[in-house]
Structure formats: structure tokens, C-alpha cells
Backbone of each chain as ProteinMPNN parsed JSONL, in Angstrom:
{"seq_chain_A": "GQNIDQPTEMTATEGAIVQINCTYQTSGFNGLFWYQQHAGEAPTFLSYNVLDGLEEKGRFSSFLSRSKGYSYLLLKELQMKDSASYLCAVHQAGTALIFGKGTTLSVSS", "coords_chain_A": {"N_chain_A": [[37.294, 18.899, 58.393], [39.515, 17.573, 60.92], [40.523, 14.399, 62.217], [42.199, 12.841, 64.678], [43.678, 10.049, 66.015], [45.113, 8.371, 68.734], [46.587, 6.022, 71.037], [45.677, 6.297, 74.512], [47.279, 5.684, 76.742], [50.425, 4.017, 77.386], [52.632, 1.437, 78.476], [55.982, 0.444, 79.253], [59.175, -1.252, 79.56], [62.488, -0.408, 80.675], [65.0, -0.34, 78.181], [63.518, -1.675, 76.326], [61.53, -1.829, 73.236], [59.134, 0.372, 71.881], [56.098, 1.028, 70.154], [54.198, 3.654, 69.025], [51.115, 4.322, 67.813], [49.35, 6.245, 65.335], [46.447, 7.393, 63.863], [44.823, 9.174, 61.251], [42.466, 11.452, 59.781], [42.117, 13.557, 57.169], [42.005, 16.403, 54.924], [43.91, 17.811, 52.235], [46.544, 17.206, 53.067], [49.594, 18.007, 54.63], [51.76, 17.118, 55.949], [53.119, 15.248, 58.735], [53.723, 15.363, 62.178], [55.647, 14.487, 65.049], [55.72, 15.075, 68.494], [57.328, 15.431, 71.658], [56.317, 15.635, 75.019], [57.004, 16.522, 78.244], [55.499, 16.406, 81.486], [53.822, 19.381, 82.228], [55.564, 20.88, 80.746], [56.92, 22.448, 77.73], [55.936, 21.261, 74.473], [58.262, 19.404, 72.475], [59.927, 19.173, 69.363], [60.1, 16.132, 67.562], [59.981, 14.564, 65.139], [59.373, 14.602, 61.559], [57.267, 13.782, 58.905], [56.528, 13.726, 55.498], [56.43, 12.386, 53.177], [55.716, 8.976, 52.203], [57.028, 6.356, 54.194], [59.942, 5.54, 56.212], [61.499, 7.493, 58.671], [64.505, 7.908, 60.262], [66.017, 8.724, 63.323], [68.398, 8.59, 65.368], [67.578, 7.014, 68.384], [64.942, 7.194, 67.864], [62.318, 6.652, 65.515], [60.152, 7.403, 62.773], [57.221, 6.589, 60.986], [55.296, 6.79, 58.0], [52.222, 6.324, 56.278], [50.524, 7.564, 53.794], [48.326, 6.803, 52.253], [46.934, 5.153, 53.922], [46.42, 6.774, 56.032], [48.008, 6.778, 58.356], [50.43, 6.61, 60.916], [53.402, 5.87, 62.772], [55.353, 6.102, 65.756], [58.461, 5.011, 66.699], [60.236, 3.927, 69.415], [63.342, 3.089, 70.547], [65.501, 1.124, 72.709], [64.614, 1.97, 75.308], [64.597, 4.517, 77.809], [64.42, 5.738, 81.189], [63.969, 8.45, 81.137], [62.442, 8.767, 78.888], [59.847, 8.641, 79.578], [56.918, 10.255, 79.084], [54.531, 12.392, 77.383], [53.486, 11.679, 74.082], [52.884, 13.328, 71.197], [50.937, 13.302, 68.338], [50.71, 15.121, 65.381], [49.003, 16.754, 62.79], [49.492, 18.484, 59.772], [47.431, 20.442, 57.989], [46.777, 21.869, 54.868], [46.534, 25.369, 54.793], [45.889, 25.782, 57.424], [46.826, 25.534, 60.896], [49.073, 23.353, 62.787], [47.385, 20.508, 63.891], [46.704, 18.785, 66.775], [46.722, 15.465, 68.133], [45.302, 13.899, 71.102], [47.35, 12.865, 72.508], [49.704, 10.389, 73.706], [50.396, 8.912, 76.692], [53.345, 7.746, 77.862], [54.748, 5.417, 79.993], [57.717, 4.47, 81.422], [59.262, 1.847, 83.003], [61.575, 0.455, 85.413]], "CA_chain_A": [[37.965, 18.885, 59.672], [40.527, 16.539, 61.114], [40.317, 13.473, 63.297], [43.488, 12.215, 64.969], [43.526, 9.088, 67.101], [46.277, 7.676, 69.256], [46.226, 5.428, 72.33], [45.789, 7.226, 75.633], [48.405, 5.332, 77.618], [51.204, 2.825, 77.109], [53.69, 1.191, 79.443], [57.088, -0.365, 78.733], [60.298, -1.336, 80.491], [63.774, 0.114, 80.206], [65.703, -1.166, 77.218], [62.585, -2.276, 75.364], [61.104, -1.044, 72.072], [57.704, 0.625, 71.914], [55.568, 1.663, 68.951], [53.001, 4.45, 69.298], [50.401, 4.489, 66.546], [48.495, 7.421, 65.144], [45.666, 7.39, 62.633], [44.268, 10.502, 61.026], [41.635, 11.7, 58.612], [42.245, 14.97, 56.851], [42.134, 16.754, 53.508], [44.998, 18.76, 52.063], [47.612, 16.773, 53.966], [50.839, 18.736, 54.397], [52.837, 16.584, 56.758], [52.777, 14.737, 60.067], [54.774, 15.636, 63.146], [55.608, 13.903, 66.395], [56.308, 15.901, 69.541], [57.42, 14.879, 73.004], [55.999, 16.646, 76.041], [57.042, 16.139, 79.643], [54.401, 17.027, 82.23], [53.974, 20.785, 82.577], [56.591, 21.539, 79.94], [56.569, 22.704, 76.338], [56.198, 20.183, 73.509], [59.496, 19.562, 71.699], [59.867, 18.497, 68.072], [60.824, 14.876, 67.415], [60.146, 14.099, 63.771], [58.475, 15.113, 60.53], [57.128, 12.942, 57.715], [55.583, 14.234, 54.51], [56.345, 11.31, 52.184], [55.598, 7.639, 52.772], [58.277, 5.69, 54.54], [60.503, 5.598, 57.554], [62.527, 8.487, 58.967], [65.201, 7.464, 61.462], [66.812, 9.749, 63.982], [68.901, 8.03, 66.617], [66.726, 5.972, 68.964], [63.556, 7.422, 67.456], [61.995, 6.556, 64.091], [58.74, 7.644, 62.51], [56.773, 5.998, 59.725], [54.061, 7.372, 57.476], [51.54, 5.81, 55.104], [49.493, 8.555, 53.495], [47.125, 6.159, 51.718], [46.215, 4.547, 55.048], [46.208, 7.755, 57.087], [48.598, 6.063, 59.488], [51.819, 6.876, 61.261], [53.824, 5.401, 64.081], [56.632, 6.545, 66.327], [59.138, 3.858, 67.278], [61.265, 4.323, 70.356], [64.188, 1.938, 70.86], [66.394, 1.227, 73.882], [63.907, 2.916, 76.164], [65.211, 5.0, 79.031], [63.433, 6.31, 82.115], [63.671, 9.825, 80.731], [61.49, 8.757, 77.779], [58.493, 8.746, 80.14], [56.402, 11.555, 78.642], [53.44, 12.273, 76.416], [53.918, 11.775, 72.696], [51.787, 13.968, 70.485], [50.885, 13.214, 66.888], [50.107, 16.354, 64.88], [48.854, 16.775, 61.339], [49.418, 19.799, 59.164], [46.536, 20.516, 56.85], [47.003, 23.102, 54.12], [45.667, 26.497, 55.123], [45.656, 25.932, 58.856], [47.987, 25.239, 61.729], [49.187, 21.981, 63.252], [46.306, 20.027, 64.744], [47.289, 17.738, 67.605], [45.95, 14.452, 68.816], [45.274, 14.122, 72.54], [48.624, 12.426, 73.068], [49.864, 9.087, 74.335], [51.276, 8.994, 77.855], [54.209, 6.572, 77.952], [55.417, 5.227, 81.279], [58.82, 3.528, 81.329], [59.641, 1.377, 84.328], [62.861, -0.275, 85.453]], "C_chain_A": [[38.98, 17.763, 59.747], [40.147, 15.663, 62.288], [41.621, 12.726, 63.5], [43.334, 11.318, 66.18], [44.856, 8.457, 67.464], [45.9, 7.107, 70.612], [46.481, 6.42, 73.459], [47.034, 6.958, 76.469], [49.115, 4.086, 77.108], [52.249, 2.684, 78.207], [54.746, 0.293, 78.808], [58.199, -0.379, 79.769], [61.569, -0.8, 79.849], [64.431, -0.865, 79.242], [64.819, -1.755, 76.138], [62.363, -1.348, 74.165], [59.601, -0.839, 72.181], [57.289, 1.357, 70.636], [54.273, 2.375, 69.304], [52.346, 4.761, 67.965], [49.555, 5.751, 66.53], [47.749, 7.256, 63.829], [44.989, 8.748, 62.487], [43.384, 10.503, 59.798], [41.694, 13.193, 58.348], [42.221, 15.163, 55.356], [43.264, 17.763, 53.389], [46.167, 18.473, 52.967], [48.929, 17.443, 53.59], [51.989, 18.222, 55.247], [52.352, 16.138, 58.122], [53.983, 14.892, 60.975], [54.562, 14.8, 64.399], [56.351, 14.849, 67.335], [56.357, 15.104, 70.83], [57.098, 15.98, 74.002], [56.078, 16.023, 77.429], [56.013, 16.972, 80.385], [54.726, 18.466, 82.591], [54.99, 21.547, 81.756], [56.102, 21.746, 78.508], [56.777, 21.462, 75.487], [57.493, 20.469, 72.759], [59.427, 18.664, 70.471], [60.694, 17.229, 68.072], [61.064, 14.525, 65.953], [59.087, 14.686, 62.858], [58.475, 14.147, 59.358], [56.149, 13.625, 56.767], [55.419, 13.226, 53.372], [56.246, 9.973, 52.902], [56.977, 7.089, 53.107], [58.716, 5.984, 55.945], [61.574, 6.676, 57.636], [63.189, 8.076, 60.277], [66.077, 8.569, 62.001], [67.243, 9.219, 65.335], [68.006, 6.921, 67.121], [65.279, 6.082, 68.509], [63.417, 7.289, 65.935], [60.522, 6.862, 63.932], [58.413, 7.167, 61.107], [55.476, 6.656, 59.311], [53.548, 6.563, 56.289], [50.388, 6.757, 54.82], [48.208, 7.895, 53.008], [46.285, 5.557, 52.842], [45.928, 5.564, 56.156], [46.791, 7.259, 58.398], [50.052, 6.449, 59.666], [52.142, 6.147, 62.555], [55.161, 6.007, 64.454], [57.233, 5.336, 67.033], [60.26, 4.35, 68.176], [62.046, 3.068, 70.766], [65.009, 2.212, 72.115], [65.834, 2.23, 74.892], [64.693, 3.241, 77.424], [64.126, 5.631, 79.899], [63.016, 7.709, 81.669], [62.718, 9.908, 79.535], [60.044, 8.757, 78.275], [57.98, 10.152, 79.893], [55.15, 11.303, 77.822], [53.999, 12.462, 75.017], [52.713, 12.204, 71.863], [51.959, 13.81, 68.985], [50.172, 14.469, 66.396], [50.109, 16.347, 63.358], [48.777, 18.211, 60.849], [48.543, 19.72, 57.925], [46.742, 21.862, 56.177], [46.01, 24.173, 54.558], [45.366, 26.662, 56.596], [46.917, 25.533, 59.608], [48.033, 23.756, 62.084], [48.012, 21.653, 64.167], [46.826, 18.787, 65.465], [46.258, 16.711, 68.036], [46.044, 14.687, 70.317], [46.532, 13.605, 73.24], [48.559, 11.043, 73.689], [50.842, 9.231, 75.482], [52.034, 7.679, 77.982], [54.889, 6.547, 79.311], [56.464, 4.144, 81.104], [59.247, 3.147, 82.739], [60.928, 0.57, 84.256], [62.66, -1.754, 85.722]], "O_chain_A": [[39.262, 17.09, 58.755], [39.522, 16.126, 63.243], [42.097, 12.048, 62.589], [42.912, 11.767, 67.246], [45.627, 8.06, 66.59], [45.005, 7.628, 71.277], [47.373, 7.264, 73.379], [47.751, 7.882, 76.854], [48.507, 3.217, 76.484], [52.693, 3.671, 78.793], [54.441, -0.518, 77.934], [58.172, 0.383, 80.736], [61.693, -0.753, 78.625], [64.417, -2.076, 79.467], [65.317, -2.279, 75.141], [62.918, -0.252, 74.086], [58.87, -1.766, 72.531], [58.028, 2.19, 70.11], [53.349, 1.755, 69.83], [52.951, 5.388, 67.095], [49.112, 6.247, 67.565], [48.364, 7.006, 62.792], [44.63, 9.386, 63.477], [43.529, 9.674, 58.899], [41.355, 13.998, 59.216], [42.395, 14.21, 54.596], [43.546, 18.494, 54.339], [46.728, 19.386, 53.572], [49.335, 17.459, 52.428], [53.067, 18.816, 55.268], [51.314, 16.587, 58.607], [55.114, 14.592, 60.592], [53.435, 14.456, 64.753], [57.435, 15.348, 67.031], [55.535, 14.217, 71.063], [57.548, 17.117, 73.854], [55.317, 15.112, 77.754], [55.688, 18.089, 79.982], [55.768, 18.748, 83.184], [55.258, 22.719, 82.022], [55.025, 21.286, 78.127], [57.696, 20.685, 75.746], [57.796, 21.619, 72.442], [58.932, 17.538, 70.535], [61.842, 17.225, 68.518], [62.19, 14.226, 65.556], [58.057, 15.192, 63.304], [59.53, 13.739, 58.872], [55.07, 14.051, 57.18], [54.396, 13.213, 52.688], [56.641, 9.848, 54.061], [57.954, 7.328, 52.397], [57.997, 6.576, 56.749], [62.45, 6.761, 56.775], [62.511, 7.914, 61.292], [66.779, 9.256, 61.26], [66.536, 9.379, 66.329], [67.7, 5.985, 66.382], [64.48, 5.174, 68.739], [64.27, 7.745, 65.174], [59.728, 6.614, 64.84], [59.203, 7.314, 60.174], [54.657, 7.033, 60.149], [54.315, 6.166, 55.412], [49.384, 6.749, 55.533], [47.115, 8.372, 53.314], [45.064, 5.463, 52.725], [45.25, 5.231, 57.127], [46.132, 7.318, 59.436], [50.801, 6.595, 58.7], [51.246, 5.844, 63.343], [55.975, 6.368, 63.604], [56.581, 4.712, 67.87], [61.132, 5.103, 67.74], [61.467, 2.106, 71.271], [65.19, 3.358, 72.528], [66.494, 3.198, 75.271], [65.351, 2.387, 78.018], [63.06, 6.008, 79.412], [61.857, 8.099, 81.809], [62.239, 10.992, 79.2], [59.116, 8.863, 77.473], [58.525, 11.123, 80.417], [54.757, 10.159, 77.593], [54.874, 13.298, 74.792], [51.679, 11.537, 71.833], [53.005, 14.147, 68.431], [49.133, 14.841, 66.943], [51.098, 15.979, 62.726], [48.086, 19.046, 61.434], [48.861, 19.035, 56.953], [46.867, 22.884, 56.852], [44.811, 23.92, 54.679], [44.657, 27.592, 56.981], [47.946, 25.232, 59.003], [47.134, 22.996, 61.722], [47.686, 22.404, 65.086], [47.327, 17.856, 64.836], [45.092, 17.028, 68.272], [46.777, 15.57, 70.763], [46.749, 13.875, 74.422], [47.506, 10.589, 74.136], [51.99, 9.626, 75.278], [51.433, 6.625, 78.185], [55.521, 7.519, 79.727], [56.148, 3.03, 80.687], [59.553, 4.007, 83.564], [61.32, 0.074, 83.2], [63.632, -2.507, 85.788]]}, "seq_chain_B": "DSGVTQTPKHLITATGQRVTLRCSPRSGDLSVYWYQQSLDQGLQFLIQYYNGEERAKGNILERFSAQQFPDLHSELNLSSLELGDSALYFCASSLNSAGANYGYTFGSGTRLTVV", "coords_chain_B": {"N_chain_B": [[66.398, 26.637, 76.649], [64.038, 27.62, 74.368], [63.862, 29.803, 72.766], [61.491, 31.012, 72.308], [59.578, 33.237, 74.069], [57.454, 33.476, 76.801], [55.248, 35.349, 78.782], [53.098, 36.125, 81.579], [54.558, 33.438, 83.6], [52.901, 32.178, 85.365], [49.503, 32.74, 86.301], [46.958, 33.895, 88.278], [43.59, 34.488, 88.59], [40.329, 36.021, 89.006], [36.959, 34.874, 88.298], [35.258, 36.383, 85.545], [37.094, 38.351, 85.09], [39.698, 39.971, 83.074], [42.547, 39.081, 81.191], [45.909, 39.387, 79.886], [48.078, 37.657, 77.846], [51.472, 37.277, 76.921], [53.744, 36.953, 74.161], [56.899, 36.418, 72.756], [58.286, 35.706, 69.711], [60.678, 33.256, 68.421], [63.814, 34.464, 67.318], [63.73, 35.754, 64.08], [61.577, 34.249, 63.268], [58.385, 34.477, 61.741], [55.783, 33.702, 62.048], [53.256, 33.255, 64.483], [51.653, 31.203, 66.837], [48.854, 30.332, 68.837], [47.979, 28.14, 71.438], [45.776, 26.214, 73.467], [45.919, 24.199, 76.328], [44.298, 21.82, 78.058], [43.554, 19.355, 80.609], [41.744, 17.387, 79.717], [41.344, 17.907, 77.042], [43.619, 18.103, 75.499], [46.08, 19.6, 73.266], [44.794, 22.435, 71.933], [44.281, 24.223, 69.023], [44.221, 27.703, 68.718], [44.639, 30.293, 67.364], [46.411, 31.825, 64.593], [49.003, 34.028, 63.621], [50.669, 35.758, 61.034], [53.352, 37.618, 60.263], [52.1, 39.913, 61.266], [49.481, 39.712, 60.449], [46.301, 38.094, 60.734], [46.181, 34.643, 60.153], [45.115, 32.041, 60.339], [42.364, 30.455, 61.976], [41.319, 28.708, 64.829], [39.681, 26.855, 67.294], [38.771, 29.21, 68.733], [37.33, 31.123, 71.27], [34.759, 33.673, 71.292], [35.183, 35.443, 73.323], [37.847, 35.604, 73.483], [40.757, 37.122, 72.107], [43.362, 38.092, 69.823], [46.511, 39.551, 68.829], [49.185, 40.535, 66.614], [52.087, 42.362, 66.794], [54.023, 45.064, 65.198], [56.716, 44.53, 65.897], [56.673, 41.85, 65.962], [55.981, 40.476, 68.269], [53.358, 38.89, 70.159], [50.08, 39.097, 71.549], [47.67, 37.557, 73.61], [44.423, 37.984, 74.46], [42.2, 37.402, 77.026], [38.927, 37.461, 78.044], [36.145, 38.102, 80.327], [36.437, 35.899, 82.059], [36.074, 32.398, 82.757], [35.674, 29.551, 84.948], [36.322, 27.283, 83.484], [38.223, 28.159, 81.714], [40.637, 27.84, 82.775], [43.833, 26.686, 82.235], [46.796, 25.555, 80.454], [48.447, 27.828, 78.455], [49.938, 27.917, 75.418], [52.361, 29.447, 73.366], [53.638, 29.348, 70.093], [56.168, 29.424, 67.538], [57.137, 29.86, 64.075], [59.195, 29.892, 61.109], [57.953, 30.404, 58.633], [54.624, 30.656, 57.221], [53.726, 28.126, 56.911], [55.198, 26.39, 58.453], [56.526, 24.108, 57.833], [58.58, 21.094, 57.658], [60.249, 21.596, 60.031], [58.403, 22.075, 61.914], [56.886, 23.646, 64.712], [58.249, 25.859, 67.178], [57.927, 25.785, 70.581], [56.964, 27.92, 73.299], [57.448, 28.097, 76.905], [55.027, 28.284, 78.109], [52.023, 29.668, 79.671], [50.552, 29.313, 82.72], [47.291, 29.466, 83.486], [45.068, 30.115, 86.034], [41.795, 30.215, 86.976], [39.787, 31.45, 89.458]], "CA_chain_B": [[65.65, 27.804, 76.2], [63.635, 27.396, 72.979], [63.915, 31.054, 72.025], [60.157, 31.603, 72.365], [59.415, 33.73, 75.435], [56.081, 33.748, 77.206], [55.05, 35.927, 80.11], [53.819, 35.585, 82.734], [54.581, 31.972, 83.662], [51.715, 31.792, 86.125], [48.539, 33.81, 86.458], [45.755, 33.5, 89.003], [42.655, 35.602, 88.51], [38.959, 35.664, 89.383], [35.989, 34.788, 87.206], [34.787, 37.66, 85.047], [38.2, 39.264, 84.828], [40.363, 39.956, 81.768], [44.01, 38.972, 81.296], [46.666, 39.433, 78.636], [49.263, 36.806, 77.804], [52.403, 37.838, 75.962], [54.649, 35.992, 73.537], [57.901, 36.899, 71.8], [58.704, 34.541, 68.927], [62.101, 33.028, 68.205], [64.377, 35.446, 66.401], [63.632, 35.393, 62.67], [60.285, 33.62, 62.962], [57.351, 35.445, 61.405], [54.47, 33.169, 62.415], [52.992, 32.973, 65.893], [50.465, 30.373, 67.038], [48.42, 30.182, 70.221], [47.315, 26.885, 71.754], [45.289, 26.013, 74.835], [46.025, 22.794, 76.713], [43.678, 21.396, 79.309], [43.816, 17.927, 80.849], [40.885, 16.473, 78.972], [41.208, 18.263, 75.634], [44.86, 18.128, 74.744], [46.489, 20.888, 72.699], [43.781, 22.949, 71.016], [44.735, 25.387, 68.266], [43.35, 28.864, 68.869], [44.762, 31.292, 66.307], [47.745, 32.013, 64.025], [49.334, 35.282, 62.958], [51.869, 35.735, 60.212], [53.85, 38.946, 59.925], [51.155, 40.943, 61.677], [48.103, 39.489, 59.986], [45.68, 36.828, 61.111], [46.332, 33.695, 59.039], [44.212, 30.895, 60.522], [41.633, 30.474, 63.23], [40.868, 27.413, 65.293], [38.541, 26.874, 68.208], [38.927, 30.342, 69.643], [36.064, 31.682, 71.724], [34.581, 35.104, 70.991], [35.722, 36.187, 74.477], [39.305, 35.632, 73.334], [41.24, 37.798, 70.911], [44.825, 38.142, 69.778], [47.094, 40.391, 67.788], [50.634, 40.484, 66.474], [52.545, 43.737, 66.644], [55.09, 45.235, 64.196], [57.975, 43.873, 66.293], [56.306, 40.43, 65.848], [55.472, 39.842, 69.472], [51.92, 38.696, 70.084], [49.341, 39.072, 72.809], [46.387, 36.853, 73.635], [43.555, 38.601, 75.448], [41.111, 36.534, 77.467], [38.041, 38.299, 78.853], [34.979, 37.453, 80.971], [36.996, 34.575, 82.325], [35.276, 31.388, 83.426], [36.504, 28.51, 85.57], [36.755, 26.362, 82.429], [39.337, 28.722, 80.945], [41.887, 27.453, 83.441], [44.576, 25.808, 81.314], [48.112, 26.011, 80.015], [48.372, 28.485, 77.161], [51.241, 27.893, 74.764], [52.643, 30.169, 72.149], [54.66, 28.703, 69.278], [56.52, 30.232, 66.373], [57.82, 29.206, 62.963], [59.753, 30.857, 60.17], [56.982, 30.802, 57.61], [53.241, 30.416, 57.615], [53.423, 26.704, 56.825], [55.859, 25.67, 59.542], [56.88, 22.769, 57.351], [59.891, 20.499, 57.913], [60.714, 21.629, 61.412], [57.294, 22.303, 62.819], [56.848, 24.858, 65.511], [58.997, 25.912, 68.429], [56.985, 26.216, 71.619], [57.4, 28.553, 74.529], [57.24, 27.278, 78.107], [53.621, 28.339, 78.478], [51.47, 30.434, 80.801], [49.518, 28.537, 83.408], [46.214, 30.349, 83.944], [44.112, 29.549, 86.977], [40.662, 31.106, 87.224], [39.167, 31.01, 90.723]], "C_chain_B": [[65.348, 27.665, 74.698], [63.788, 28.643, 72.127], [62.558, 31.735, 71.945], [59.889, 31.974, 73.829], [57.964, 34.046, 75.723], [56.068, 34.333, 78.611], [53.575, 36.209, 80.34], [53.834, 34.063, 82.704], [53.339, 31.443, 84.369], [50.821, 33.009, 86.286], [47.327, 33.241, 87.192], [44.829, 34.703, 89.006], [41.245, 35.108, 88.808], [38.065, 35.576, 88.148], [35.503, 36.19, 86.829], [35.881, 38.641, 84.686], [38.75, 39.093, 83.411], [41.867, 39.892, 81.997], [44.631, 39.053, 79.905], [47.911, 38.575, 78.772], [50.154, 37.302, 76.675], [53.368, 36.792, 75.436], [55.615, 36.711, 72.61], [58.424, 35.696, 71.026], [60.225, 34.408, 68.864], [62.602, 34.021, 67.158], [64.317, 34.944, 64.957], [62.322, 34.736, 62.284], [59.22, 34.685, 62.753], [55.958, 35.004, 61.837], [54.394, 32.903, 63.912], [51.674, 32.217, 65.996], [50.146, 30.344, 68.532], [47.642, 28.881, 70.37], [46.882, 26.9, 73.215], [45.395, 24.527, 75.152], [45.377, 22.577, 78.067], [43.797, 19.889, 79.393], [42.998, 17.039, 79.934], [40.843, 16.743, 77.468], [42.505, 18.215, 74.854], [45.152, 19.521, 74.225], [45.476, 21.335, 71.654], [44.31, 24.219, 70.349], [43.718, 26.525, 68.405], [43.44, 29.783, 67.645], [46.221, 31.399, 65.862], [47.853, 33.404, 63.421], [50.625, 35.096, 62.175], [52.213, 37.161, 59.822], [52.796, 40.034, 60.164], [49.716, 40.706, 61.274], [47.582, 38.128, 60.441], [45.72, 35.882, 59.918], [45.374, 32.52, 59.147], [43.585, 30.969, 61.899], [41.197, 29.068, 63.57], [39.665, 27.578, 66.185], [38.633, 28.013, 69.219], [37.569, 30.931, 69.978], [35.99, 33.167, 71.373], [35.117, 35.978, 72.118], [37.243, 36.339, 74.397], [39.666, 36.395, 72.063], [42.759, 37.85, 70.964], [45.258, 39.166, 68.748], [48.594, 40.18, 67.752], [51.097, 41.878, 66.089], [53.683, 43.833, 65.617], [56.425, 44.597, 64.597], [57.806, 42.354, 66.387], [55.9, 39.765, 67.157], [53.951, 39.788, 69.39], [51.327, 38.712, 71.48], [48.019, 38.344, 72.611], [45.578, 37.436, 74.779], [42.393, 37.677, 75.754], [40.214, 37.368, 78.378], [36.868, 37.491, 79.387], [35.335, 36.02, 81.353], [36.052, 33.688, 83.119], [36.212, 30.332, 84.011], [37.098, 27.575, 84.518], [37.876, 26.883, 81.561], [40.686, 28.407, 81.588], [42.597, 26.411, 82.583], [45.993, 26.334, 81.173], [47.939, 26.625, 78.641], [49.792, 28.548, 76.583], [51.23, 28.81, 73.55], [53.721, 29.377, 71.411], [54.995, 29.618, 68.112], [57.184, 29.371, 65.31], [58.265, 30.274, 61.977], [58.696, 31.361, 59.196], [55.585, 30.426, 58.065], [52.905, 28.936, 57.592], [54.053, 25.909, 57.958], [56.325, 24.297, 59.136], [58.302, 22.389, 57.746], [60.289, 20.479, 59.379], [59.621, 21.962, 62.405], [57.426, 23.622, 63.542], [57.769, 24.715, 66.72], [58.074, 26.507, 69.48], [57.692, 26.953, 72.743], [57.042, 27.666, 75.714], [55.836, 27.405, 78.679], [53.3, 29.284, 79.618], [50.39, 29.581, 81.431], [48.505, 29.512, 83.997], [45.285, 29.575, 84.868], [43.04, 30.579, 87.248], [39.931, 30.583, 88.469], [37.849, 31.74, 90.978]], "O_chain_B": [[66.257, 27.601, 73.87], [63.839, 28.555, 70.9], [62.471, 32.901, 71.561], [59.965, 31.123, 74.715], [57.319, 34.79, 74.984], [56.78, 33.873, 79.504], [52.859, 36.507, 79.384], [53.178, 33.461, 81.854], [52.802, 30.394, 84.013], [51.29, 34.142, 86.393], [46.748, 32.236, 86.778], [45.23, 35.806, 89.378], [41.005, 33.901, 88.856], [38.377, 36.132, 87.095], [35.357, 37.063, 87.685], [35.619, 39.657, 84.042], [38.336, 38.21, 82.661], [42.399, 40.562, 82.883], [43.971, 38.821, 78.893], [48.701, 38.747, 79.701], [49.672, 37.697, 75.613], [53.762, 35.87, 76.15], [55.202, 37.518, 71.777], [58.953, 34.76, 71.627], [60.957, 35.334, 69.211], [61.879, 34.367, 66.224], [64.791, 33.851, 64.65], [61.986, 34.67, 61.102], [59.156, 35.669, 63.489], [55.056, 35.83, 61.978], [55.335, 32.396, 64.522], [50.7, 32.554, 65.322], [51.043, 30.332, 69.375], [46.775, 28.555, 69.559], [47.523, 27.508, 74.072], [45.005, 23.688, 74.34], [45.844, 23.084, 79.087], [44.097, 19.219, 78.405], [43.505, 16.039, 79.426], [40.364, 15.907, 76.702], [42.472, 18.285, 73.625], [44.56, 20.502, 74.674], [45.318, 20.693, 70.616], [44.73, 25.161, 71.02], [42.516, 26.327, 68.23], [42.438, 30.023, 66.97], [47.142, 31.11, 66.625], [46.917, 33.896, 62.791], [51.538, 34.382, 62.592], [51.444, 37.827, 59.129], [52.634, 40.949, 59.357], [48.821, 41.427, 61.715], [48.326, 37.151, 60.519], [45.344, 36.257, 58.807], [44.869, 32.05, 58.128], [44.18, 31.471, 62.852], [40.755, 28.319, 62.699], [38.745, 28.339, 65.883], [38.576, 27.785, 70.427], [36.759, 31.203, 69.092], [37.011, 33.829, 71.182], [35.468, 37.135, 71.888], [37.843, 37.107, 75.149], [38.955, 36.316, 71.062], [43.362, 37.672, 72.022], [44.471, 39.593, 67.904], [49.199, 39.713, 68.717], [50.559, 42.493, 65.168], [54.242, 42.814, 65.212], [57.185, 44.167, 63.729], [58.711, 41.657, 66.846], [55.512, 38.597, 67.153], [53.333, 40.547, 68.644], [51.993, 38.383, 72.462], [47.347, 38.494, 71.59], [46.0, 37.387, 75.934], [41.689, 37.225, 74.85], [40.683, 37.921, 79.373], [36.625, 36.36, 78.967], [34.63, 35.07, 81.014], [35.338, 34.139, 84.014], [37.377, 30.229, 83.628], [38.238, 27.129, 84.647], [38.431, 26.139, 80.753], [41.74, 28.677, 81.012], [42.02, 25.376, 82.247], [46.344, 27.395, 81.691], [47.347, 26.009, 77.754], [50.703, 29.136, 77.165], [50.242, 28.927, 72.826], [54.613, 28.804, 72.036], [54.201, 30.483, 67.743], [57.72, 28.3, 65.598], [57.782, 31.406, 62.001], [58.557, 32.562, 58.961], [55.398, 29.933, 59.177], [51.91, 28.521, 58.185], [53.519, 24.883, 58.378], [56.503, 23.418, 59.979], [59.113, 23.238, 58.116], [60.634, 19.422, 59.907], [59.88, 22.114, 63.598], [58.007, 24.582, 63.035], [58.027, 23.616, 67.209], [57.512, 27.587, 69.297], [58.836, 26.664, 73.091], [56.415, 26.619, 75.553], [55.49, 26.707, 79.632], [54.163, 29.653, 80.416], [49.434, 29.176, 80.769], [48.827, 30.287, 84.898], [44.782, 28.509, 84.512], [43.332, 31.687, 87.698], [39.515, 29.426, 88.52], [37.194, 31.496, 91.991]]}, "name": "protein", "num_of_chains": 2, "seq": "GQNIDQPTEMTATEGAIVQINCTYQTSGFNGLFWYQQHAGEAPTFLSYNVLDGLEEKGRFSSFLSRSKGYSYLLLKELQMKDSASYLCAVHQAGTALIFGKGTTLSVSSDSGVTQTPKHLITATGQRVTLRCSPRSGDLSVYWYQQSLDQGLQFLIQYYNGEERAKGNILERFSAQQFPDLHSELNLSSLELGDSALYFCASSLNSAGANYGYTFGSGTRLTVV"}
């Protein structure tokens, strides 16, 4: 099976940088995804890591260490619209994406 | 608009009843996935179909079933409904069965309320 852990809630202020961590335990690792979900809306794709290292995409970056079963999502220059849930999801061979319970990020001015 | 269409958007029904949720995948995608999202459980994987065949099963109850039709749309059937089945049900699609690189594209969901 899979076990995915991420903090339940985080708070930050506009313009700041925040790092959301995710740890996982799985076999047959096929990649790690980060999704953003605003309340009551569909999750939207943010990033994908399958090899160790950092993937940068504008204000968002994601890091993966497969040996440590660890990933983080880094959000820079925070804006109010970044207030949302951030979902870590692991793809295990032979099954579908399995999601963590998500981290609710609140950005204040 | 993600390209994944789910109907209906909202559904209110009584305990013991049966409902059908419908999903049309993004054009060109062959895989369809169903997820249930409740407040305390997060996104729970239910079942996956690829080109008409069941490919993977998650925590799907025996009261629930799904199928994917030749035109690739999918239906999720929920029967003998209980209050605890109230949740957001998402459908997602991907080009292949692995969904690698770009993950899944999600529809806007069906909010089911069982009273």
C-alpha cells in the first residue's frame, strides 16, 4: 500500500515563500505529482517529478528525493489567490494516483 | 474548462436510492478515473478504466460500480445510498493508462448529498 503524509494547514503572508512537505512510502514508484485545489473546485496539475532534483515552473518549484521518500512544493512571491489546498499524489506502478489528504494554505495580507 | 465533463453538478437523493454519475473524458484521452472526496478523507481513488476495460481498483464499495462505454464516456453507479456517501465525486482522464508526465485532468465534480 501507500502512505502519504503532508501537514494539514499552513499560513503565510503575501510576498513570502512557503514550503509544503510531503513524505511517502510506496513500492513501484512511478512519479510524484502536486495539485492545487480551490474549495469546491477540481484539482489542477502543478508539477511532476520522477527523477531526483528540483523542477522549476515560474513561482512554483517541486523537489524530489526518491531515496528519502520526500518531496516539497515551494511557492514564491505568494499572492492571495494562492490560498488553496495543495495535494501531493504518488503514482505507483499498476494503479492510479494516490493522494495525500492535502495541505490547506492560507495567505494573508 | 478542463475538457472533462461531469453531469450532473449537484444531486440530492434519499437514503436507499440509486444514482448514476456521468463523465465524458477529454478528447483523445483513453483512461478514466473516479475519485470520491469527503472532508475528512481527502481524495480517495475508486476505480480506473482504460479503453473500455477495468484497469485498477481502489477503495470502491461493493454497492458502487462503474463502466466505460465504446465512446469512452464512463458512468459511476451508486446504490443503496447511505448518509456517509455524501461527497464530491470527481472524474479524471488521461491519455494512457499510466497518466505519466502530465497527470490527470479533472472534471468539475458532482456534489452528491444523501438525505
